[in-house]
ROSE-4610 file (N, C-alpha, C; in Angstrom, 1 decimal, always signed):
// ROSE-4610
residu = [M/M/M/R/R/R/S/S/S/H/H/H/A/A/A/T/T/T/W/W/W/G/G/G/M/M/M/P/P/P/L/L/L/T/T/T/A/A/A/P/P/P/S/S/S/R/R/R/P/P/P/G/G/G/P/P/P/V/V/V/R/R/R/H/H/H/V/V/V/R/R/R/R/R/R/V/V/V/P/P/P/S/S/S/R/R/R/I/I/I/S/S/S/E/E/E/L/L/L/R/R/R/P/P/P/L/L/L/S/S/S/A/A/A/W/W/W/A/A/A/V/V/V/E/E/E/V/V/V/A/A/A/R/R/R/E/E/E/L/L/L/G/G/G/C/C/C/S/S/S/A/A/A/D/D/D/K/K/K/C/C/C/F/F/F/D/D/D/V/V/V/D/D/D/L/L/L/C/C/C/L/L/L/A/A/A/E/E/E/A/A/A/V/V/V/S/S/S/N/N/N/V/V/V/I/I/I/R/R/R/H/H/H/G/G/G/Y/Y/Y/A/A/A/D/D/D/E/E/E/S/S/S/I/I/I/H/H/H/E/E/E/I/I/I/G/G/G/I/I/I/E/E/E/I/I/I/E/E/E/R/R/R/E/E/E/P/P/P/N/N/N/V/V/V/L/L/L/V/V/V/V/V/V/R/R/R/I/I/I/E/E/E/D/D/D/D/D/D/G/G/G/R/R/R/P/P/P/F/F/F/D/D/D/P/P/P/L/L/L/A/A/A/M/M/M/P/P/P/M/M/M/S/S/S/L/L/L/A/A/A/T/T/T/S/S/S/L/L/L/E/E/E/E/E/E/A/A/A/E/E/E/P/P/P/A/A/A/G/G/G/R/R/R/G/G/G/I/I/I/V/V/V/L/L/L/M/M/M/R/R/R/S/S/S/A/A/A/A/A/A/D/D/D/A/A/A/A/A/A/S/S/S/Y/Y/Y/E/E/E/R/R/R/G/G/G/E/E/E/G/G/G/R/R/R/N/N/N/R/R/R/L/L/L/T/T/T/L/L/L/R/R/R/F/F/F/A/A/A/I/I/I/A/A/A/G/G/G]
num = [1/1/1/2/2/2/3/3/3/4/4/4/5/5/5/6/6/6/7/7/7/8/8/8/9/9/9/10/10/10/11/11/11/12/12/12/13/13/13/14/14/14/15/15/15/16/16/16/17/17/17/18/18/18/19/19/19/20/20/20/21/21/21/22/22/22/23/23/23/24/24/24/25/25/25/26/26/26/27/27/27/28/28/28/29/29/29/30/30/30/31/31/31/32/32/32/33/33/33/34/34/34/35/35/35/36/36/36/37/37/37/38/38/38/39/39/39/40/40/40/41/41/41/42/42/42/43/43/43/44/44/44/45/45/45/46/46/46/47/47/47/48/48/48/49/49/49/50/50/50/51/51/51/52/52/52/53/53/53/54/54/54/55/55/55/56/56/56/57/57/57/58/58/58/59/59/59/60/60/60/61/61/61/62/62/62/63/63/63/64/64/64/65/65/65/66/66/66/67/67/67/68/68/68/69/69/69/70/70/70/71/71/71/72/72/72/73/73/73/74/74/74/75/75/75/76/76/76/77/77/77/78/78/78/79/79/79/80/80/80/81/81/81/82/82/82/83/83/83/84/84/84/85/85/85/86/86/86/87/87/87/88/88/88/89/89/89/90/90/90/91/91/91/92/92/92/93/93/93/94/94/94/95/95/95/96/96/96/97/97/97/98/98/98/99/99/99/100/100/100/101/101/101/102/102/102/103/103/103/104/104/104/105/105/105/106/106/106/107/107/107/108/108/108/109/109/109/110/110/110/111/111/111/112/112/112/113/113/113/114/114/114/115/115/115/116/116/116/117/117/117/118/118/118/119/119/119/120/120/120/121/121/121/122/122/122/123/123/123/124/124/124/125/125/125/126/126/126/127/127/127/128/128/128/129/129/129/130/130/130/131/131/131/132/132/132/133/133/133/134/134/134/135/135/135/136/136/136/137/137/137/138/138/138/139/139/139/140/140/140/141/141/141/142/142/142/143/143/143/144/144/144/145/145/145/146/146/146/147/147/147/148/148/148/149/149/149/150/150/150/151/151/151/152/152/152/153/153/153/154/154/154/155/155/155]
x = [+137.1/+137.4/+135.9/+136.0/+134.5/+134.4/+133.3/+133.0/+131.7/+131.4/+130.3/+129.9/+128.6/+127.9/+126.9/+126.7/+125.3/+124.7/+123.7/+122.8/+121.8/+121.3/+119.9/+120.3/+119.3/+119.4/+120.4/+120.8/+121.7/+121.4/+122.4/+121.7/+122.1/+122.5/+122.3/+121.3/+120.5/+119.7/+119.9/+119.4/+119.7/+119.0/+119.7/+119.3/+118.0/+117.3/+116.3/+116.5/+115.9/+116.0/+115.2/+115.6/+114.8/+113.9/+114.7/+113.7/+113.5/+112.2/+111.5/+112.0/+112.5/+113.2/+112.3/+111.9/+110.9/+112.1/+112.4/+113.4/+112.5/+113.1/+112.3/+113.3/+113.7/+114.7/+113.7/+114.2/+113.4/+114.1/+113.6/+114.5/+114.6/+115.4/+115.8/+114.9/+113.6/+112.4/+111.6/+111.3/+110.4/+108.6/+108.3/+107.3/+107.1/+108.1/+108.3/+107.9/+108.0/+107.7/+106.4/+105.4/+104.2/+103.6/+104.5/+104.2/+105.2/+106.2/+107.1/+106.7/+105.9/+105.4/+104.2/+103.2/+102.3/+102.8/+104.0/+104.5/+105.0/+105.8/+106.7/+105.3/+104.2/+103.3/+102.5/+102.1/+101.8/+102.8/+104.0/+105.1/+105.0/+105.3/+105.4/+104.1/+103.0/+101.9/+101.7/+102.1/+102.2/+103.1/+104.3/+105.2/+105.2/+103.9/+103.4/+103.7/+103.6/+103.7/+102.3/+102.2/+101.2/+100.8/+99.6/+99.8/+100.4/+100.7/+101.4/+103.1/+103.5/+104.8/+105.0/+103.8/+103.7/+104.1/+103.4/+103.4/+104.7/+105.6/+107.2/+108.0/+107.8/+108.5/+108.2/+106.9/+106.7/+107.5/+107.3/+108.0/+109.4/+110.1/+111.5/+112.2/+111.3/+111.6/+111.2/+110.4/+110.2/+111.2/+111.7/+112.6/+113.8/+114.3/+115.6/+115.8/+114.7/+115.0/+114.4/+113.6/+113.6/+115.0/+115.7/+117.0/+117.6/+118.0/+118.8/+118.4/+117.2/+116.9/+117.2/+116.9/+117.1/+118.5/+119.4/+120.6/+121.7/+121.8/+122.4/+123.6/+122.5/+123.4/+123.6/+125.0/+125.8/+125.2/+124.5/+124.3/+122.5/+122.1/+120.5/+120.0/+120.9/+120.6/+119.7/+119.1/+118.2/+119.6/+119.0/+120.0/+118.7/+119.2/+118.7/+118.9/+117.8/+117.9/+117.5/+118.0/+117.6/+117.0/+115.9/+115.2/+114.9/+115.5/+115.1/+113.9/+113.2/+112.5/+112.2/+113.0/+113.0/+112.7/+112.0/+111.7/+112.7/+113.1/+113.9/+113.3/+113.6/+112.9/+112.5/+111.6/+110.9/+111.3/+112.2/+112.6/+112.3/+111.6/+111.4/+112.7/+113.5/+114.6/+114.6/+114.9/+114.7/+116.1/+116.4/+117.8/+117.6/+118.1/+118.0/+119.8/+119.8/+121.2/+121.2/+122.2/+122.1/+123.6/+123.9/+125.2/+125.2/+124.5/+125.2/+126.2/+126.2/+127.5/+127.4/+128.6/+128.6/+127.8/+126.6/+126.1/+125.4/+126.1/+125.6/+124.6/+123.4/+122.6/+122.8/+123.1/+123.4/+124.3/+125.4/+126.6/+125.4/+124.7/+124.0/+123.7/+123.7/+123.4/+121.9/+121.8/+120.2/+119.8/+120.3/+119.4/+118.3/+117.6/+116.0/+115.9/+115.1/+114.9/+113.9/+113.9/+112.9/+112.1/+112.2/+111.4/+111.4/+110.4/+110.5/+111.6/+111.8/+113.3/+114.5/+114.5/+115.7/+115.8/+114.5/+114.3/+115.0/+115.7/+116.4/+115.6/+115.2/+114.6/+114.8/+116.0/+116.4/+117.1/+116.8/+117.3/+116.1/+115.2/+114.0/+113.6/+113.6/+113.2/+114.4/+115.5/+116.7/+116.1/+116.0/+115.7/+114.3/+113.1/+111.8/+112.3/+113.1/+114.0/+114.4/+115.4/+116.0/+115.3/+114.3/+113.1/+112.0/+111.9/+111.2/+111.5/+112.6/+113.5/+113.9/+113.9/+114.6/+116.0/+116.5/+117.9/+118.7/+119.7/+120.1/+121.6/+122.0/+123.4/+123.6/+124.6/+125.3/+126.8/+127.0/+127.7/+128.0/+129.4/+130.0/+131.0/+130.6/+131.6/+131.3/+132.3/+132.4/+131.3/+131.8/+130.7/+129.3/+128.8/+127.5/+127.5/+126.0/+125.5/+124.6/+124.7/+123.9/+123.4/+122.1/+121.4/+120.6/+120.6/+120.1/+118.9/+117.6/+116.9/+116.1/+116.2/+115.4/+114.0/+112.9/+112.1/+111.4/+111.4/+111.0/+109.5/+109.3/+107.9/+107.6/+106.5/+105.9/+106.0/+107.1/+107.6/+106.1]
y = [+84.2/+85.1/+85.1/+84.7/+84.8/+86.1/+87.1/+87.9/+87.6/+88.2/+88.0/+88.9/+89.2/+90.4/+90.1/+90.5/+90.3/+91.0/+91.3/+91.9/+91.6/+91.8/+91.5/+90.4/+89.4/+88.3/+87.5/+86.6/+85.7/+84.6/+84.3/+83.7/+82.1/+81.6/+80.3/+80.1/+78.8/+78.5/+76.8/+76.7/+75.1/+74.4/+73.4/+72.4/+71.4/+71.1/+70.1/+69.0/+67.7/+66.8/+67.0/+66.7/+66.9/+68.1/+69.5/+70.2/+70.5/+70.8/+70.9/+71.8/+71.6/+72.5/+72.5/+73.8/+73.8/+74.3/+73.9/+74.3/+74.6/+75.8/+76.1/+76.7/+76.6/+77.0/+77.9/+78.8/+79.6/+80.3/+80.7/+81.0/+82.8/+83.5/+84.9/+85.7/+85.5/+86.1/+86.8/+88.3/+89.1/+88.0/+87.5/+86.7/+85.6/+85.2/+84.1/+84.7/+85.9/+86.4/+86.2/+86.2/+86.0/+84.6/+83.6/+82.2/+81.9/+82.5/+82.3/+83.0/+84.2/+84.7/+84.0/+83.2/+82.4/+81.3/+80.8/+79.7/+79.7/+81.0/+81.4/+81.5/+82.2/+82.4/+81.4/+80.4/+79.1/+78.3/+78.5/+77.4/+78.2/+79.6/+80.3/+80.1/+80.1/+80.0/+78.5/+77.4/+76.2/+75.9/+76.7/+76.7/+77.5/+78.0/+78.7/+80.2/+80.7/+82.2/+82.6/+83.8/+84.7/+85.4/+85.9/+86.7/+88.0/+88.8/+89.5/+89.2/+88.1/+87.4/+86.8/+86.6/+86.1/+86.9/+88.3/+89.5/+90.1/+89.9/+90.2/+89.3/+88.2/+87.2/+87.2/+87.6/+87.9/+89.2/+90.3/+91.7/+91.4/+90.8/+90.6/+89.7/+88.6/+87.7/+87.9/+88.9/+89.7/+90.8/+91.4/+92.2/+92.0/+90.9/+90.5/+89.6/+88.8/+88.0/+89.1/+90.1/+90.9/+91.8/+92.3/+93.3/+92.0/+90.6/+89.9/+89.9/+89.5/+89.7/+91.0/+92.3/+93.2/+93.7/+93.4/+94.0/+93.2/+91.7/+90.8/+90.1/+90.4/+89.7/+90.7/+90.0/+91.3/+90.8/+89.5/+89.1/+89.1/+88.7/+88.3/+86.8/+86.3/+84.9/+84.6/+83.1/+82.9/+82.0/+82.7/+82.0/+81.3/+80.8/+80.0/+80.5/+81.1/+81.5/+80.5/+80.3/+79.0/+79.9/+79.2/+79.7/+78.4/+78.7/+77.8/+78.5/+77.7/+78.2/+77.2/+77.6/+76.4/+76.7/+75.9/+76.3/+75.9/+76.6/+76.3/+76.9/+76.4/+76.5/+78.3/+78.8/+80.1/+81.0/+80.3/+81.4/+80.8/+81.4/+81.1/+81.6/+80.9/+80.9/+81.1/+82.0/+82.0/+82.2/+81.7/+81.6/+81.8/+83.0/+83.4/+83.0/+82.4/+82.4/+82.3/+83.0/+83.1/+83.3/+83.2/+83.5/+84.7/+85.8/+87.3/+88.0/+88.7/+90.0/+89.9/+90.2/+90.2/+91.3/+91.3/+92.3/+92.2/+92.5/+92.9/+93.9/+93.5/+94.2/+95.0/+94.1/+94.6/+95.7/+95.7/+96.8/+98.3/+97.9/+99.7/+100.7/+101.6/+102.7/+102.7/+102.5/+102.6/+104.1/+104.8/+106.5/+106.5/+107.0/+107.2/+108.8/+109.2/+110.2/+111.0/+112.4/+112.9/+113.8/+113.9/+114.5/+113.8/+114.2/+114.0/+114.4/+115.6/+115.9/+115.1/+114.5/+113.7/+112.5/+111.9/+110.5/+110.1/+109.0/+108.6/+107.4/+107.7/+106.4/+105.0/+104.8/+103.4/+103.3/+101.9/+101.3/+101.4/+102.1/+101.8/+100.4/+99.6/+98.2/+97.7/+98.0/+97.2/+97.7/+99.1/+99.5/+98.6/+98.6/+97.9/+96.4/+95.9/+94.4/+94.0/+95.0/+95.4/+95.3/+96.3/+96.4/+95.5/+94.6/+93.5/+92.2/+91.7/+90.5/+91.4/+90.2/+90.5/+90.1/+89.5/+89.1/+89.1/+89.0/+88.9/+88.7/+87.8/+87.8/+87.6/+87.6/+87.6/+87.2/+86.3/+85.5/+85.8/+85.9/+85.6/+84.1/+83.2/+82.1/+81.3/+80.9/+80.0/+80.6/+82.0/+82.7/+82.8/+82.7/+82.7/+83.7/+84.3/+85.2/+84.3/+84.6/+84.1/+85.0/+85.1/+86.2/+85.2/+85.3/+84.6/+85.5/+85.5/+86.1/+85.5/+85.8/+85.4/+86.0/+85.3/+86.1/+85.4/+86.0/+85.3/+85.2/+83.8/+83.4/+82.7/+82.6/+81.6/+80.3/+79.9/+78.7/+77.4]
z = [+108.3/+109.6/+110.1/+111.4/+112.0/+112.8/+112.7/+113.4/+114.0/+115.4/+115.9/+117.1/+117.1/+117.7/+118.7/+119.6/+120.4/+121.2/+122.0/+122.7/+123.1/+124.5/+124.9/+126.1/+126.1/+127.2/+126.8/+127.8/+127.3/+126.5/+125.6/+124.8/+124.9/+126.0/+126.5/+127.2/+127.0/+127.8/+128.4/+129.6/+129.7/+128.9/+128.4/+127.5/+127.9/+127.3/+127.1/+126.5/+126.7/+125.6/+124.3/+123.3/+122.1/+121.6/+121.5/+121.1/+119.8/+120.1/+118.2/+117.7/+116.4/+115.4/+114.2/+113.5/+112.4/+111.7/+110.3/+109.4/+107.8/+107.4/+106.3/+105.1/+103.8/+102.9/+101.9/+101.7/+100.7/+99.6/+98.5/+97.3/+97.8/+97.3/+97.5/+96.7/+97.0/+95.8/+96.9/+97.0/+97.5/+97.6/+96.6/+96.8/+97.7/+98.5/+99.3/+100.6/+101.0/+102.0/+102.6/+102.3/+102.4/+103.1/+102.2/+102.6/+104.0/+103.9/+105.0/+106.3/+106.2/+107.2/+107.7/+107.0/+107.4/+108.0/+107.5/+108.0/+109.7/+109.5/+110.8/+111.8/+111.7/+112.7/+113.1/+112.3/+112.9/+113.2/+113.1/+113.9/+115.5/+115.3/+116.6/+117.7/+116.8/+117.9/+118.4/+117.4/+117.9/+118.9/+119.0/+120.2/+121.1/+121.4/+122.6/+122.8/+121.4/+121.3/+121.6/+122.2/+122.4/+121.0/+120.4/+119.4/+119.5/+120.6/+120.3/+119.9/+120.6/+120.3/+119.0/+118.2/+117.0/+116.1/+116.4/+115.7/+115.7/+116.9/+117.0/+116.1/+116.0/+115.5/+113.6/+113.6/+112.1/+111.7/+112.4/+111.9/+111.9/+112.6/+112.5/+111.7/+111.6/+110.4/+108.7/+108.7/+107.4/+107.0/+108.2/+108.0/+107.6/+108.3/+108.2/+107.0/+106.5/+105.3/+104.0/+103.9/+103.2/+102.6/+104.2/+103.8/+103.2/+103.3/+102.7/+101.3/+100.9/+99.3/+99.1/+99.5/+98.5/+98.5/+99.6/+99.7/+100.1/+99.7/+100.5/+99.1/+97.9/+96.9/+95.7/+95.1/+94.2/+92.7/+92.6/+91.5/+91.4/+89.8/+90.1/+90.1/+90.6/+90.7/+91.8/+92.1/+93.3/+93.9/+95.4/+96.6/+97.5/+98.2/+99.2/+100.7/+101.5/+102.5/+103.7/+104.5/+105.6/+107.1/+107.1/+108.6/+109.3/+110.7/+111.9/+112.8/+113.2/+114.7/+115.7/+116.7/+117.9/+119.1/+119.8/+121.4/+122.2/+123.0/+124.3/+125.4/+126.9/+127.8/+128.0/+127.8/+127.9/+126.6/+125.6/+124.9/+123.4/+122.3/+121.0/+120.1/+119.6/+118.9/+117.4/+116.8/+115.3/+114.7/+113.5/+113.1/+111.3/+110.8/+109.6/+108.9/+107.9/+107.6/+106.0/+105.7/+104.1/+103.5/+102.4/+101.8/+100.7/+101.6/+101.0/+101.4/+100.6/+101.1/+103.0/+103.6/+104.9/+105.4/+106.5/+107.0/+108.3/+109.4/+110.6/+110.8/+111.2/+111.5/+112.9/+113.7/+115.1/+115.1/+114.4/+114.2/+113.6/+113.6/+113.0/+113.9/+113.9/+115.1/+115.3/+116.6/+116.9/+117.2/+116.6/+116.4/+116.1/+116.9/+116.5/+116.6/+115.2/+114.7/+115.9/+116.2/+116.6/+116.1/+114.9/+114.0/+112.3/+111.6/+110.5/+109.4/+110.1/+108.9/+109.3/+110.6/+110.9/+110.3/+109.9/+109.7/+108.7/+108.7/+107.2/+106.6/+105.2/+104.7/+104.7/+104.9/+105.4/+106.8/+107.0/+108.3/+109.8/+109.4/+110.5/+110.7/+109.6/+110.1/+111.0/+110.8/+111.8/+113.1/+113.2/+114.6/+115.4/+114.5/+114.8/+115.0/+114.3/+114.7/+116.0/+116.2/+117.5/+118.8/+118.5/+119.7/+119.9/+118.6/+118.9/+119.6/+119.2/+119.9/+121.1/+122.1/+123.3/+123.4/+122.5/+122.3/+120.7/+120.4/+119.0/+119.0/+118.1/+117.8/+116.5/+115.8/+114.5/+114.6/+113.3/+113.5/+111.8/+111.2/+109.7/+109.8/+109.2/+109.0/+108.1/+107.1/+106.1/+105.2/+104.9/+103.8/+103.8/+105.2/+105.3/+106.7/+106.5/+107.8/+108.6/+109.6/+110.9/+111.6/+111.3/+112.4/+113.4/+114.7/+115.6/+116.4/+116.6/+117.2/+118.4/+119.6/+120.7/+121.2/+121.6/+122.3/+123.2/+124.6/+125.8/+125.6/+126.0/+125.8/+127.7/+127.8/+129.2/+128.8/+129.9/+130.2/+130.0]
């Protein structure tokens, strides 16, 4: 069974020949987050992102991958998480794919606390991630989660 959720800017962009795609696979260990962050910022910068947009990409990727590592697996085995970063016309696309438990971060409510008393200890990172990315989609298929984040960038 496939499920799919989406929000934000249109997820299709005009195609152009030969987009550059950077791919990295990391083991499901928290210690992998710093090297992954450094790689993602370098790739985003190389593909034309401003410093502010690189920060947004890093924030979203770190949040998504750390959620997979911390909450996605029922066992203690090391799993592989796939990350792709690709430049499309005026958009940087980041895809995160894992074999963890089904979880759609876009289905989480977007409630924002108005005081410390109302603030929940969990879920704030997803709110930040959804506000930093310009669009997102999620799908579940073939036992895998696939989260796609899109960031508008100057052409």
